[in-house]
N, CA, C and O atoms as a DFTB+ gen file, in Angstrom:
684 C
 N C O
     1  1      77.876     133.836     130.251
     2  2      78.090     134.367     131.597
     3  2      79.382     135.167     131.630
     4  3      80.323     134.895     130.884
     5  1      79.405     136.144     132.498
     6  2      80.586     136.983     132.646
     7  2      80.668     137.432     134.100
     8  3      79.715     137.296     134.867
     9  1      81.817     137.962     134.454
    10  2      81.993     138.519     135.793
    11  2      82.656     139.877     135.667
    12  3      83.485     140.101     134.785
    13  1      82.285     140.767     136.552
    14  2      82.934     142.065     136.641
    15  2      83.932     141.983     137.787
    16  3      83.610     141.478     138.862
    17  1      85.149     142.481     137.554
    18  2      86.169     142.485     138.595
    19  2      86.318     143.902     139.128
    20  3      86.601     144.836     138.378
    21  1      86.124     144.046     140.433
    22  2      86.354     145.320     141.098
    23  2      87.737     145.266     141.730
    24  3      88.013     144.392     142.553
    25  1      88.599     146.186     141.352
    26  2      89.973     146.201     141.865
    27  2      90.161     147.418     142.762
    28  3      90.015     148.562     142.331
    29  1      90.489     147.141     144.016
    30  2      90.751     148.202     144.981
    31  2      92.242     148.195     145.333
    32  3      92.958     147.228     145.074
    33  1      92.683     149.304     145.931
    34  2      94.059     149.391     146.411
    35  2      94.079     149.793     147.888
    36  3      94.470     149.006     148.750
    37  1      93.652     151.026     148.168
    38  2      93.711     151.543     149.537
    39  2      92.322     152.052     149.931
    40  3      91.687     152.802     149.189
    41  1      91.866     151.630     151.113
    42  2      90.599     152.113     151.659
    43  2      90.950     152.954     152.875
    44  3      91.591     152.468     153.807
    45  1      90.540     154.193     152.869
    46  2      90.875     155.032     154.018
    47  2      90.619     156.483     153.718
    48  3      89.519     156.858     153.313
    49  1      91.627     157.299     153.913
    50  2      91.519     158.728     153.674
    51  2      92.184     159.034     152.340
    52  3      93.411     159.054     152.250
    53  1      91.385     159.273     151.300
    54  2      91.984     159.426     149.970
    55  2      92.870     160.666     149.842
    56  3      92.437     161.791     150.091
    57  1      94.099     160.429     149.453
    58  2      94.974     161.542     149.070
    59  2      95.360     161.359     147.606
    60  3      95.716     162.324     146.929
    61  1      95.291     160.138     147.126
    62  2      95.520     159.830     145.714
    63  2      94.239     159.157     145.221
    64  3      94.041     157.962     145.441
    65  1      93.379     159.912     144.561
    66  2      92.060     159.387     144.216
    67  2      92.108     158.290     143.142
    68  3      91.110     157.605     142.919
    69  1      93.246     158.122     142.484
    70  2      93.361     157.010     141.532
    71  2      93.505     155.681     142.277
    72  3      93.061     154.642     141.788
    73  1      94.121     155.712     143.451
    74  2      94.457     154.490     144.182
    75  2      93.652     154.292     145.466
    76  3      93.619     153.190     146.013
    77  1      93.018     155.330     145.939
    78  2      92.369     155.256     147.250
    79  2      90.906     155.650     147.166
    80  3      90.524     156.520     146.382
    81  1      90.092     154.994     147.988
    82  2      88.717     155.449     148.180
    83  2      88.463     155.561     149.676
    84  3      89.154     154.938     150.482
    85  1      87.487     156.343     150.031
    86  2      87.196     156.529     151.454
    87  2      86.537     155.276     152.014
    88  3      85.976     154.464     151.279
    89  1      86.619     155.141     153.312
    90  2      85.969     154.044     154.029
    91  2      84.468     154.055     153.730
    92  3      83.876     153.010     153.460
    93  1      83.859     155.241     153.780
    94  2      82.419     155.342     153.532
    95  2      82.052     154.879     152.130
    96  3      81.059     154.175     151.945
    97  1      82.850     155.272     151.145
    98  2      82.577     154.870     149.764
    99  2      82.716     153.362     149.611
   100  3      81.897     152.726     148.949
   101  1      83.750     152.786     150.220
   102  2      83.939     151.332     150.163
   103  2      82.734     150.622     150.788
   104  3      82.216     149.660     150.220
   105  1      82.291     151.092     151.950
   106  2      81.119     150.504     152.619
   107  2      79.871     150.630     151.738
   108  3      79.057     149.709     151.667
   109  1      79.731     151.770     151.072
   110  2      78.594     151.968     150.159
   111  2      78.646     150.954     149.020
   112  3      77.627     150.365     148.659
   113  1      79.840     150.753     148.455
   114  2      79.991     149.761     147.376
   115  2      79.540     148.384     147.847
   116  3      78.792     147.700     147.149
   117  1      79.997     147.974     149.039
   118  2      79.678     146.640     149.543
   119  2      78.177     146.504     149.856
   120  3      77.566     145.475     149.566
   121  1      77.599     147.551     150.448
   122  2      76.149     147.532     150.711
   123  2      75.368     147.429     149.408
   124  3      74.386     146.693     149.317
   125  1      75.811     148.168     148.413
   126  2      75.149     148.146     147.108
   127  2      75.172     146.738     146.515
   128  3      74.149     146.243     146.040
   129  1      76.339     146.097     146.545
   130  2      76.460     144.733     146.014
   131  2      75.520     143.786     146.754
   132  3      74.855     142.943     146.152
   133  1      75.485     143.946     148.059
   134  2      74.673     143.074     148.905
   135  2      73.171     143.268     148.658
   136  3      72.407     142.303     148.660
   137  1      72.761     144.501     148.450
   138  2      71.329     144.811     148.387
   139  2      70.728     144.730     146.988
   140  3      69.505     144.716     146.846
   141  1      71.558     144.677     145.963
   142  2      71.018     144.780     144.605
   143  2      71.172     143.503     143.793
   144  3      71.083     143.538     142.565
   145  1      71.402     142.376     144.460
   146  2      71.381     141.100     143.763
   147  2      72.657     140.714     143.050
   148  3      72.629     139.868     142.156
   149  1      73.764     141.306     143.419
   150  2      75.040     140.869     142.852
   151  2      75.516     139.636     143.601
   152  3      75.211     139.454     144.779
   153  1      76.263     138.797     142.909
   154  2      76.812     137.585     143.513
   155  2      78.326     137.684     143.521
   156  3      78.974     137.559     142.482
   157  1      78.885     137.911     144.705
   158  2      80.338     138.012     144.823
   159  2      80.905     136.599     144.850
   160  3      80.571     135.796     145.721
   161  1      81.765     136.311     143.884
   162  2      82.326     134.965     143.741
   163  2      83.848     135.019     143.849
   164  3      84.451     136.056     143.575
   165  1      84.469     133.918     144.243
   166  2      85.931     133.885     144.275
   167  2      86.501     133.978     142.857
   168  3      85.895     133.491     141.902
   169  1      87.646     134.594     142.736
   170  2      88.349     134.671     141.451
   171  2      88.521     133.272     140.853
   172  3      88.415     133.092     139.640
   173  1      88.785     132.296     141.705
   174  2      88.981     130.912     141.273
   175  2      87.784     130.402     140.456
   176  3      87.971     129.650     139.499
   177  1      86.570     130.799     140.820
   178  2      85.382     130.349     140.096
   179  2      85.378     130.876     138.659
   180  3      84.962     130.172     137.739
   181  1      85.837     132.103     138.470
   182  2      85.902     132.679     137.121
   183  2      86.951     131.930     136.304
   184  3      86.719     131.606     135.139
   185  1      88.095     131.658     136.910
   186  2      89.137     130.876     136.228
   187  2      88.599     129.497     135.835
   188  3      88.793     129.049     134.705
   189  1      87.930     128.836     136.765
   190  2      87.373     127.501     136.488
   191  2      86.320     127.558     135.374
   192  3      86.237     126.649     134.548
   193  1      85.532     128.613     135.356
   194  2      84.530     128.780     134.300
   195  2      85.227     128.987     132.944
   196  3      84.843     128.387     131.940
   197  1      86.253     129.846     132.935
   198  2      86.952     130.149     131.674
   199  2      87.709     128.950     131.130
   200  3      87.924     128.854     129.922
   201  1      88.115     128.037     131.998
   202  2      88.866     126.860     131.547
   203  2      87.973     125.636     131.389
   204  3      88.466     124.539     131.125
   205  1      86.663     125.813     131.548
   206  2      85.726     124.724     131.317
   207  2      85.540     123.766     132.477
   208  3      84.857     122.752     132.333
   209  1      86.140     124.069     133.634
   210  2      86.001     123.189     134.800
   211  2      84.736     123.516     135.616
   212  3      84.351     122.765     136.513
   213  1      84.109     124.635     135.290
   214  2      82.878     125.051     135.974
   215  2      81.867     125.377     134.885
   216  3      82.166     126.111     133.943
   217  1      80.673     124.825     135.025
   218  2      79.668     124.957     133.957
   219  2      79.141     126.381     133.802
   220  3      78.836     126.810     132.689
   221  1      79.031     127.112     134.901
   222  2      78.446     128.451     134.800
   223  2      78.883     129.329     135.960
   224  3      79.467     128.865     136.939
   225  1      78.586     130.591     135.820
   226  2      78.755     131.560     136.896
   227  2      77.368     132.085     137.226
   228  3      76.493     132.098     136.360
   229  1      77.150     132.519     138.467
   230  2      75.830     133.082     138.780
   231  2      75.605     134.388     138.016
   232  3      76.552     135.030     137.560
   233  1      74.356     134.757     137.891
   234  2      74.000     136.036     137.276
   235  2      74.628     137.158     138.104
   236  3      74.736     137.054     139.326
   237  1      75.037     138.224     137.429
   238  2      75.618     139.393     138.113
   239  2      76.820     139.010     138.989
   240  3      76.932     139.458     140.130
   241  1      77.707     138.187     138.446
   242  2      78.895     137.762     139.202
   243  2      79.887     138.919     139.332
   244  3      80.153     139.650     138.378
   245  1      80.412     139.056     140.524
   246  2      81.393     140.098     140.844
   247  2      82.576     139.432     141.537
   248  3      82.394     138.563     142.389
   249  1      83.785     139.842     141.169
   250  2      85.007     139.415     141.848
   251  2      85.604     140.661     142.499
   252  3      85.672     141.721     141.876
   253  1      86.032     140.531     143.743
   254  2      86.666     141.652     144.440
   255  2      88.152     141.335     144.618
   256  3      88.517     140.291     145.157
   257  1      88.996     142.252     144.157
   258  2      90.440     142.098     144.336
   259  2      90.993     143.364     144.987
   260  3      90.454     144.458     144.824
   261  1      92.079     143.181     145.725
   262  2      92.766     144.317     146.345
   263  2      94.257     144.141     146.066
   264  3      94.838     143.103     146.385
   265  1      94.863     145.151     145.475
   266  2      96.258     145.059     145.046
   267  2      97.245     145.646     146.046
   268  3      96.922     146.545     146.822
   269  1      98.449     145.109     146.000
   270  2      99.673     145.629     146.597
   271  2     100.042     145.035     147.952
   272  3     101.046     144.331     148.055
   273  1      99.257     145.300     148.992
   274  2      99.638     144.844     150.325
   275  2      99.575     145.962     151.346
   276  3     100.349     145.991     152.302
   277  1      98.642     146.883     151.134
   278  2      98.480     147.985     152.073
   279  2      97.725     147.530     153.320
   280  3      96.868     146.648     153.260
   281  1      98.060     148.148     154.442
   282  2      97.473     147.791     155.738
   283  2      95.954     147.908     155.741
   284  3      95.282     147.140     156.430
   285  1      95.401     148.851     154.985
   286  2      93.949     149.030     154.975
   287  2      93.218     147.793     154.442
   288  3      92.023     147.625     154.687
   289  1      93.926     146.933     153.719
   290  2      93.327     145.672     153.280
   291  2      92.866     144.882     154.501
   292  3      91.786     144.292     154.506
   293  1      93.710     144.883     155.536
   294  2      93.425     144.159     156.780
   295  2      92.504     144.956     157.707
   296  3      91.554     144.405     158.264
   297  1      92.786     146.250     157.872
   298  2      92.059     147.040     158.870
   299  2      90.682     147.491     158.391
   300  3      89.754     147.596     159.193
   301  1      90.537     147.759     157.093
   302  2      89.283     148.309     156.569
   303  2      88.488     147.298     155.737
   304  3      87.316     147.046     156.017
   305  1      89.125     146.723     154.717
   306  2      88.396     145.864     153.778
   307  2      88.057     144.497     154.373
   308  3      86.917     144.042     154.270
   309  1      89.024     143.851     154.984
   310  2      88.849     142.493     155.514
   311  2      87.631     142.376     156.445
   312  3      86.808     141.484     156.238
   313  1      87.482     143.248     157.472
   314  2      86.320     143.111     158.356
   315  2      84.995     143.315     157.611
   316  3      84.014     142.616     157.866
   317  1      84.983     144.270     156.702
   318  2      83.764     144.588     155.956
   319  2      83.370     143.428     155.037
   320  3      82.193     143.085     154.932
   321  1      84.349     142.835     154.382
   322  2      84.087     141.728     153.460
   323  2      83.739     140.456     154.227
   324  3      82.873     139.694     153.796
   325  1      84.397     140.220     155.349
   326  2      84.093     139.052     156.186
   327  2      82.676     139.114     156.729
   328  3      81.961     138.112     156.750
   329  1      82.280     140.303     157.167
   330  2      80.939     140.517     157.727
   331  2      79.874     140.096     156.711
   332  3      78.835     139.547     157.075
   333  1      80.145     140.358     155.456
   334  2      79.187     140.048     154.388
   335  2      79.447     138.677     153.762
   336  3      78.725     138.255     152.859
   337  1      80.481     137.985     154.246
   338  2      80.890     136.693     153.686
   339  2      81.210     136.807     152.188
   340  3      80.921     135.897     151.411
   341  1      81.813     137.943     151.797
   342  2      82.240     138.150     150.418
   343  2      83.661     137.612     150.256
   344  3      84.566     138.057     150.962
   345  1      83.875     136.666     149.343
   346  2      85.239     136.209     149.080
   347  2      86.015     137.313     148.350
   348  3      85.430     138.127     147.635
   349  1      87.331     137.327     148.538
   350  2      88.140     138.282     147.786
   351  2      89.571     137.789     147.663
   352  3      90.019     136.916     148.406
   353  1      90.275     138.376     146.701
   354  2      91.668     138.031     146.432
   355  2      92.537     139.245     146.704
   356  3      92.204     140.361     146.306
   357  1      93.659     139.020     147.389
   358  2      94.644     140.079     147.597
   359  2      95.881     139.731     146.774
   360  3      96.491     138.678     146.960
   361  1      96.241     140.632     145.864
   362  2      97.444     140.470     145.059
   363  2      98.559     141.267     145.726
   364  3      98.520     142.497     145.774
   365  1      99.554     140.543     146.240
   366  2     100.600     141.143     147.075
   367  2     101.956     141.087     146.394
   368  3     102.312     140.087     145.771
   369  1     102.711     142.178     146.521
   370  2     104.130     142.095     146.178
   371  2     104.909     142.104     147.494
   372  3     104.860     143.073     148.252
   373  1     105.629     141.010     147.751
   374  2     106.270     140.815     149.058
   375  2     107.196     141.938     149.517
   376  3     107.350     142.144     150.720
   377  1     107.818     142.670     148.589
   378  2     108.768     143.697     149.016
   379  2     108.145     144.867     149.767
   380  3     108.869     145.665     150.362
   381  1     106.817     144.988     149.754
   382  2     106.167     146.063     150.511
   383  2     105.892     145.635     151.960
   384  3     105.758     146.480     152.845
   385  1     105.810     144.333     152.192
   386  2     105.314     143.829     153.479
   387  2     106.240     144.202     154.634
   388  3     107.443     143.941     154.614
   389  1     105.625     144.826     155.644
   390  2     106.372     145.219     156.841
   391  2     107.339     146.374     156.644
   392  3     108.091     146.706     157.560
   393  1     107.335     147.005     155.450
   394  2     108.320     148.050     155.160
   395  2     107.900     149.432     155.661
   396  3     108.755     150.263     155.968
   397  1     106.593     149.685     155.747
   398  2     106.126     150.976     156.250
   399  2     104.960     150.718     157.201
   400  3     104.427     149.611     157.277
   401  1     104.580     151.775     157.925
   402  2     103.438     151.672     158.840
   403  2     102.141     151.444     158.068
   404  3     101.149     150.993     158.639
   405  1     102.148     151.754     156.780
   406  2     100.937     151.588     155.966
   407  2     100.878     150.267     155.214
   408  3      99.950     150.035     154.439
   409  1     101.860     149.401     155.437
   410  2     101.891     148.102     154.751
   411  2     101.389     146.994     155.671
   412  3     101.443     147.105     156.895
   413  1     100.900     145.924     155.051
   414  2     100.512     144.733     155.804
   415  2     101.725     144.093     156.471
   416  3     102.867     144.341     156.086
   417  1     101.455     143.265     157.476
   418  2     102.495     142.430     158.070
   419  2     102.233     140.985     157.649
   420  3     101.129     140.654     157.217
   421  1     103.243     140.129     157.773
   422  2     103.048     138.715     157.435
   423  2     102.025     138.072     158.372
   424  3     101.291     137.172     157.964
   425  1     101.974     138.525     159.610
   426  2     100.995     137.997     160.568
   427  2      99.569     138.296     160.098
   428  3      98.694     137.433     160.173
   429  1      99.340     139.510     159.618
   430  2      98.018     139.882     159.104
   431  2      97.664     139.063     157.855
   432  3      96.521     138.637     157.684
   433  1      98.647     138.853     156.999
   434  2      98.423     138.070     155.780
   435  2      98.063     136.634     156.142
   436  3      97.141     136.055     155.568
   437  1      98.791     136.065     157.093
   438  2      98.504     134.696     157.528
   439  2      97.098     134.602     158.124
   440  3      96.369     133.647     157.856
   441  1      96.726     135.580     158.919
   442  2      95.390     135.582     159.524
   443  2      94.304     135.637     158.438
   444  3      93.311     134.914     158.510
   445  1      94.499     136.489     157.447
   446  2      93.521     136.571     156.356
   447  2      93.489     135.266     155.568
   448  3      92.415     134.766     155.235
   449  1      94.648     134.721     155.275
   450  2      94.728     133.459     154.537
   451  2      94.024     132.343     155.304
   452  3      93.267     131.566     154.723
   453  1      94.277     132.269     156.611
   454  2      93.636     131.247     157.449
   455  2      92.119     131.415     157.476
   456  3      91.386     130.448     157.683
   457  1      91.648     132.654     157.264
   458  2      90.203     132.932     157.259
   459  2      89.593     132.708     155.869
   460  3      88.400     132.934     155.666
   461  1      90.423     132.260     154.910
   462  2      89.896     131.937     153.586
   463  2      90.143     132.978     152.514
   464  3      89.718     132.805     151.372
   465  1      90.824     134.057     152.866
   466  2      91.143     135.074     151.851
   467  2      92.184     134.499     150.893
   468  3      93.150     133.862     151.312
   469  1      91.969     134.735     149.606
   470  2      92.846     134.237     148.549
   471  2      94.040     135.180     148.403
   472  3      93.871     136.345     148.042
   473  1      95.243     134.681     148.683
   474  2      96.463     135.486     148.584
   475  2      97.199     135.070     147.312
   476  3      97.545     133.901     147.143
   477  1      97.438     136.042     146.413
   478  2      98.085     135.750     145.133
   479  2      99.180     136.770     144.851
   480  3      99.359     137.726     145.606
   481  1      99.902     136.562     143.770
   482  2     101.103     137.347     143.472
   483  2     100.836     138.612     142.661
   484  3      99.951     138.668     141.808
   485  1     101.646     139.622     142.970
   486  2     101.637     140.897     142.241
   487  2     103.085     141.248     141.875
   488  3     103.454     142.417     141.768
   489  1     103.898     140.184     141.686
   490  2     105.348     140.237     141.440
   491  2     106.078     140.426     142.768
   492  3     105.447     140.480     143.824
   493  1     107.392     140.526     142.717
   494  2     108.183     140.668     143.941
   495  2     108.311     142.133     144.380
   496  3     108.138     142.458     145.554
   497  1     108.621     143.017     143.404
   498  2     108.899     144.418     143.746
   499  2     107.987     145.422     143.047
   500  3     108.176     146.628     143.202
   501  1     106.990     144.947     142.270
   502  2     106.028     145.797     141.569
   503  2     106.685     146.633     140.467
   504  3     106.371     147.817     140.346
   505  1     107.585     146.061     139.658
   506  2     108.219     146.838     138.584
   507  2     107.421     146.736     137.290
   508  3     106.443     145.993     137.204
   509  1     107.857     147.503     136.277
   510  2     107.424     147.219     134.905
   511  2     108.135     145.932     134.517
   512  3     109.350     145.817     134.680
   513  1     107.389     144.974     134.008
   514  2     107.994     143.672     133.710
   515  2     108.438     143.509     132.263
   516  3     109.203     142.596     131.953
   517  1     107.968     144.382     131.373
   518  2     108.249     144.181     129.943
   519  2     109.705     144.440     129.591
   520  3     110.392     145.230     130.239
   521  1     110.154     143.757     128.553
   522  2     111.528     143.902     128.059
   523  2     111.797     145.341     127.634
   524  3     112.901     145.842     127.844
   525  1     110.816     146.016     127.043
   526  2     111.074     147.371     126.549
   527  2     111.400     148.353     127.677
   528  3     112.030     149.384     127.438
   529  1     110.974     148.038     128.904
   530  2     111.345     148.878     130.041
   531  2     112.735     148.534     130.582
   532  3     113.262     149.224     131.455
   533  1     113.307     147.471     130.056
   534  2     114.634     147.023     130.517
   535  2     115.528     146.771     129.305
   536  3     116.307     145.819     129.269
   537  1     115.394     147.649     128.319
   538  2     116.079     147.487     127.040
   539  2     117.591     147.391     127.134
   540  3     118.231     146.742     126.307
   541  1     118.166     148.041     128.150
   542  2     119.629     148.038     128.266
   543  2     120.152     146.719     128.848
   544  3     121.348     146.436     128.779
   545  1     119.249     145.919     129.419
   546  2     119.642     144.637     130.012
   547  2     119.826     143.585     128.932
   548  3     118.958     143.429     128.073
   549  1     120.932     142.866     128.956
   550  2     121.062     141.746     128.000
   551  2     119.927     140.732     128.231
   552  3     119.408     140.613     129.340
   553  1     119.555     140.011     127.175
   554  2     118.409     139.098     127.225
   555  2     118.493     138.100     128.380
   556  3     117.514     137.907     129.100
   557  1     119.649     137.467     128.563
   558  2     119.771     136.454     129.617
   559  2     119.625     137.078     131.008
   560  3     119.045     136.475     131.911
   561  1     120.154     138.281     131.167
   562  2     120.035     138.989     132.452
   563  2     118.583     139.386     132.703
   564  3     118.076     139.257     133.818
   565  1     117.921     139.871     131.652
   566  2     116.505     140.238     131.764
   567  2     115.664     139.022     132.152
   568  3     114.813     139.112     133.037
   569  1     115.897     137.893     131.497
   570  2     115.123     136.677     131.797
   571  2     115.371     136.204     133.229
   572  3     114.445     135.745     133.898
   573  1     116.599     136.311     133.696
   574  2     116.917     135.922     135.076
   575  2     116.199     136.847     136.061
   576  3     115.647     136.391     137.062
   577  1     116.211     138.141     135.769
   578  2     115.538     139.123     136.618
   579  2     114.030     138.865     136.637
   580  3     113.413     138.854     137.702
   581  1     113.440     138.658     135.460
   582  2     112.007     138.408     135.345
   583  2     111.611     137.132     136.096
   584  3     110.609     137.106     136.810
   585  1     112.407     136.081     135.924
   586  2     112.153     134.815     136.614
   587  2     112.150     135.027     138.120
   588  3     111.290     134.498     138.824
   589  1     113.116     135.805     138.619
   590  2     113.199     136.083     140.050
   591  2     111.966     136.859     140.529
   592  3     111.410     136.540     141.580
   593  1     111.539     137.866     139.775
   594  2     110.357     138.666     140.128
   595  2     109.129     137.770     140.324
   596  3     108.325     137.996     141.228
   597  1     108.994     136.758     139.473
   598  2     107.803     135.913     139.506
   599  2     107.947     134.739     140.475
   600  3     107.034     134.463     141.254
   601  1     109.081     134.051     140.433
   602  2     109.213     132.845     141.266
   603  2     109.446     133.175     142.739
   604  3     108.938     132.477     143.616
   605  1     110.205     134.227     143.016
   606  2     110.445     134.590     144.422
   607  2     109.163     135.065     145.094
   608  3     108.905     134.732     146.251
   609  1     108.367     135.835     144.377
   610  2     107.089     136.293     144.928
   611  2     106.222     135.087     145.270
   612  3     105.666     135.005     146.366
   613  1     106.111     134.159     144.337
   614  2     105.303     132.943     144.545
   615  2     105.827     132.146     145.743
   616  3     105.051     131.717     146.597
   617  1     107.136     131.955     145.798
   618  2     107.742     131.168     146.877
   619  2     107.471     131.804     148.244
   620  3     107.045     131.125     149.178
   621  1     107.719     133.096     148.351
   622  2     107.547     133.804     149.625
   623  2     106.079     133.801     150.054
   624  3     105.765     133.542     151.216
   625  1     105.187     134.091     149.108
   626  2     103.754     134.146     149.447
   627  2     103.221     132.783     149.863
   628  3     102.407     132.692     150.782
   629  1     103.669     131.723     149.201
   630  2     103.228     130.376     149.582
   631  2     103.729     130.018     150.975
   632  3     103.005     129.429     151.778
   633  1     104.971     130.382     151.248
   634  2     105.545     130.098     152.566
   635  2     104.785     130.864     153.653
   636  3     104.468     130.307     154.705
   637  1     104.499     132.128     153.396
   638  2     103.885     132.973     154.411
   639  2     102.380     132.761     154.559
   640  3     101.840     132.906     155.655
   641  1     101.703     132.419     153.471
   642  2     100.243     132.262     153.537
   643  2      99.842     130.819     153.827
   644  3      98.733     130.557     154.292
   645  1     100.758     129.881     153.547
   646  2     100.447     128.476     153.742
   647  2      99.563     127.893     152.648
   648  3      99.074     126.771     152.778
   649  1      99.355     128.653     151.563
   650  2      98.490     128.190     150.474
   651  2      99.208     128.327     149.131
   652  3     100.205     129.038     149.002
   653  1      98.669     127.627     148.146
   654  2      99.258     127.654     146.810
   655  2      98.951     128.981     146.119
   656  3      97.832     129.489     146.186
   657  1      99.961     129.526     145.462
   658  2      99.802     130.750     144.675
   659  2      99.784     130.356     143.208
   660  3     100.741     129.770     142.701
   661  1      98.682     130.683     142.523
   662  2      98.520     130.267     141.130
   663  2      98.240     131.428     140.181
   664  3      98.257     131.246     138.964
   665  1      97.986     132.607     140.718
   666  2      97.623     133.735     139.879
   667  2      98.576     134.911     140.075
   668  3      99.172     135.092     141.137
   669  1      98.694     135.691     139.021
   670  2      99.501     136.902     139.037
   671  2      98.642     138.048     138.531
   672  3      98.029     137.949     137.468
   673  1      98.594     139.143     139.295
   674  2      98.033     140.388     138.780
   675  2      99.223     141.170     138.271
   676  3     100.146     141.473     139.027
   677  1      99.204     141.495     137.003
   678  2     100.324     142.211     136.383
   679  2     100.458     143.588     137.029
   680  3      99.507     144.370     137.040
   681  1     101.641     143.880     137.566
   682  2     101.773     145.188     138.269
   683  2     101.816     146.378     137.302
   684  3     101.922     147.524     137.739
């Protein structure tokens, strides 16, 4: 058994076609999944299957994830996915939240979390995390910075979502 992961970022008016898709295209994707026998499963089920805690995944398993913390996650994707009862995971980096008109708010995140949406980490500030991108930093300073990127994101997201954060989408 296997699962395909669909990763979205922004649903709306595409200006960056690498990161954005139109509302109509997103709706078409969801209708297609619904009508053609795909089984949208929570990311947690794939993890449980891979670690032997779940015996199998359904045929044509699909996981839906949305990265970063853009407002369209709440305004566009959330209603569409809820309508279809499709589970999904949002990988958020806390430093974007509430910073622009196009970012999610903590209130929106809490509402999605309370409705069963899986809120997980995408680091604190969405940097390159590898040592080679921070070569000038001494090792101990790099490790302290890396630890902060991962632990602060987890701490903030758990506090704001009210749920445990166990996964990281590498930014």
